[in-house]
C-alpha positions, 0 to 999 in steps of 0.5 A: 494302632495307627501311627499316622492319622489318615487325612480323610478322618471324618466328615466333621473335618471337611471345613478344614480344607484350605480353599486357597489355591496356594498352599503355604509350606510348613515352618522350616523346623516342623516335620510334614508328619509326626509318627509314633504311638503319640499320634493316635485316634480315639477309635484305635482303642477298642479295649480300655485294657490297653491303657488301664492298669488294673491292680491285682490283689497282690498289688494292693497288698504290696501298696498297703505294705509300702504305706505301712513302711512310709508311715513307720519312717514318721516323715512328712508326706511331702518327703514321700518318694520311691525309696520311702514308699517301696514297691518291690514288684510294682515299681518296675510296672509303674516305671513301664507306665511312666515310659508309656506316658512319656514315650508311648501313647501319652496316658495311662490309668491305674485302677483298683484302689477303693477310696472307702477303705482308706482314711483321707490321709492314707488315701493321699499317701497311697496316691503320692506313693504310686505317683512317685514311681511314675514321676518323681517330681511334684510341681507347685500349682499356684503362687501360694504353693498348693501341691494338691488342687481339689476339683469339686462343684461349688455354686456357693458364689458367682466366682466359684460357680463360673470357675472351670475348677468348680463349675459343672459345665463342660470345658474345651480342650486345653493343657495345664500351664505347667507340668510334663504330666497332669495327674489326678486321683478320683476320690468320688464320681458324679451321679451323671456325666463327667467323663474324661476326654482326651485327644492327641496333639500329634494327631491334631498336628498331622491333620493340620499339616495335611489340610491347613499348613497355614494354621501351623504357621499361625500357631508356631508364631510367637505373637500369641498374647497369653496372660498366665499369670502374667502377660507375655507373647509366645507360640502355641506349638513348638518342635525341638529336640525331635519332640512336638509340644502344644501348650495353651488354654482358651481362658489365658488367651480370651479371658473368662467370666471371672477373669475378663480380659482387660481392653488394654491387652492385645486381642486374638486375630481372626486367624488365631481364633480360626486356629484355636477352633481348628484344634478343637474341631480336630480334637473332638473328631478324634477324641477318646472318652471313658468313664472314670471310677472312684479310686482311678489315678490318671496320668496324662502327658501334658505336652502331647495330649489335650484334655477336657471334661464333659458336663456333669451332675452331682447327686445328693450323697457324698459318693455321688459328688465329683471330687478330683485331686490334681497334681502337676508332675515331672520325671527327672529321668524321662522329662522332655526338654522344655522350650525356652518360652515355657521355662518360666512356668516350669521353673516356678512349679518345680525349681524354686527350692525355697518356695512354699509348698502347701498340702490341703487334704480337703478343698482349699478353705478360702477357694483361692483362685490364682488371679492373672496379673496384667501390666499397668 
């Protein structure tokens, strides 16, 4: 696998050539090139076996034994951890996957669980059990404390149909607002479409650093007017502790159909919009896409890998309706140093000890959407 993406990666990137005669330098703290496994191109992965761990029959038996052990303890599901869901052989393998997510290519898939052989409660516990060996901390995903967020199509109201969580439309590349790792369990897949699509933030950086270092300077400035959930200005990209981090979402910067941006808030400049478009162009030119199967468990480095979804169409039967269960995770041993500008979101997700935690096994009954709060 290549560690540095060649500048001549695709004809689609020709518009990114800087037409200015004077090429500005990168910000002083940013390196000229990011090297390592995290700097990949989707074309590097000639086989899905390089990132999908297929559970064996023995693995599945060990997981069933771990589930039985946990249920015998009569603990609440929120208390499930590596000690209460023992996996004598698989634990080491899953810790290896954790290393790969944090310090390797930045993502992995665990495949082989059949959702149809488990009751929904047990399937959720299996997901939590496997997840606990990859990352031992779980984050709250909204102010109500939802730990499990269900991503399903729902057009029963305009608000639901236009929210990206419940829309069937494709969405652009982005990161989640908090969490070192974004993870989801696929309970069922759509009749058509809905592929998982990811791209390396390191590769995006390398192309920009080579072709448009002026946009690196734009992305590193602290004048980006985010609103997630409260308004604040911060950078899109960071480099500290020898780690490159990207964190943004277009809705938080531009607003959306159901969360229109108030006129009193600052708008993006033309240069900022150009930088966002450049990220999307490079990510699409270098993306990796693959079809998800029911039972798949995805683990993606939310600090170094962008993700998006293609559009999809559900079928009539329950097994042809796309249903993901998302979690935000962090590992106490491998976790990266979080930039100061992002610590508020991480604190709210992982460190508010007395905050409520809610575990809905099915989609939230009131279709709660975290509304952005703006200053008066």
